[in-house]
Every structure is written in structure tokens, then in C-alpha cells.
SEKOLLO-212619 format. One line per 8 residues: number of its first residue (from 1); their letters; for each residue x, y, z of C-alpha. Coordinates in nm, 4 decimals. Example, Ala and Ser with C-alpha at 12.3 -4.5 7.8 and 13.67 -1.06 7.14 Angstrom:
BEGIN
1) AS) 1.2300,-0.4500,0.7800 ~ 1.3670,-0.1060,0.7140
This chain:
BEGIN
1) MLPQNFAK) 13.6366,12.9206,17.5969 ~ 13.6437,13.0506,17.2351 ~ 13.5540,12.7848,16.9753 ~ 13.8446,12.8793,16.7685 ~ 14.0563,12.8491,17.0426 ~ 13.9401,12.4737,17.1893 ~ 13.9682,12.3968,16.7450 ~ 14.3156,12.5295,16.7269
9) RLRGFRKL) 14.4272,12.3162,17.0633 ~ 14.2797,11.9904,16.9545 ~ 14.3599,11.9602,16.5907 ~ 14.7497,12.0711,16.7024 ~ 14.7330,11.8025,17.0100 ~ 14.5780,11.5436,16.7621 ~ 14.8802,11.6434,16.4666 ~ 15.1641,11.6337,16.7762
17) KNMTQHEL) 15.0202,11.2681,16.8308 ~ 15.0238,11.1735,16.4732 ~ 14.6681,11.0949,16.4767 ~ 14.3945,11.1270,16.1816 ~ 14.0748,11.2738,16.2513 ~ 13.9239,10.9288,16.1662 ~ 14.1860,10.7442,16.4209 ~ 14.0693,11.0093,16.6974
25) AESVEMPV) 13.6705,10.9360,16.6528 ~ 13.7288,10.5931,16.6415 ~ 13.9370,10.6080,16.9698 ~ 13.6680,10.8081,17.1235 ~ 13.3895,10.6550,17.0260 ~ 13.2413,10.9501,16.8069 ~ 13.1346,11.0497,16.4093 ~ 13.4606,11.1864,16.2147
33) SVIGKLER) 13.1947,11.4445,16.1104 ~ 13.1871,11.5606,16.5099 ~ 13.5699,11.5438,16.5455 ~ 13.5676,11.7812,16.2242 ~ 13.3240,12.0473,16.3337 ~ 13.4739,12.0465,16.6991 ~ 13.8545,12.1211,16.4825 ~ 13.6601,12.3659,16.2574
41) GTRLPNDQ) 13.5197,12.5699,16.5698 ~ 13.1711,12.5517,16.4552 ~ 13.0695,12.2892,16.7525 ~ 13.2057,12.2807,17.0883 ~ 13.2496,11.9486,17.2980 ~ 13.0196,11.8905,17.6272 ~ 13.2320,11.8027,17.9335 ~ 13.1965,11.4048,17.8546
49) QKIRIAKA) 13.3332,11.4409,17.5109 ~ 13.6236,11.6743,17.6379 ~ 13.7374,11.3982,17.8768 ~ 13.7168,11.1093,17.6044 ~ 13.9653,11.3413,17.3969 ~ 14.2177,11.4500,17.6537 ~ 14.2324,11.0495,17.7802 ~ 14.2600,10.9850,17.3499
57) LHVTVEEL) 14.5483,11.2440,17.3099 ~ 14.7066,11.2009,17.6404 ~ 14.6537,11.5511,17.7715 ~ 14.4594,11.7117,18.0443 ~ 14.1233,11.8861,18.0016 ~ 14.2719,12.1803,18.1350 ~ 14.5331,12.1631,17.8570 ~ 14.2691,12.1317,17.5720
65) DSISQREE) 14.0462,12.4191,17.7475 ~ 14.3275,12.6792,17.8567 ~ 14.4467,12.9948,17.6448 ~ 14.7725,13.0289,17.5704 ~ 14.8808,13.4081,17.6054 ~ 14.9299,13.4341,17.2482 ~ 14.5524,13.3952,17.1556 ~ 14.4517,13.6217,17.4451
């Protein structure tokens, strides 16, 4: 998984759910700065963070991790 691909998907799902970075951060009990780094692609989440983020966004971990054909 490339950081930029995860970053785009995370941001896209968050916006689709009409959540702010602050709301997502509170929901997954992470600092807002970490959410920002994940969305900029400067950091990748660990497995536990991926699970918490996926649950908060009501998507699967696979949906966050998958790379669409346009991104390949």
C-alpha cells in the first residue's frame, strides 16, 4: 500500500461521511495531527489504527487499503 493511495482514500471516505479531521480524530481517539499526516501521506497507520478508522467511517479495512484501477 502506498501512502498517497491510502491518504486519498482516507480523505475521500471522511469527506463522504461529512466528517472533519477533528471529528474523525475524536472518534478514533487519535490526535488531529496524526489524521492530518495520514491524509497527507506522510505517515501510514498501524493495523489497529486502520481498524479503528474503518469502523469510524463505516467501511472495511480492505476498502481503505485497496487501490482502484485508476490509481495503479
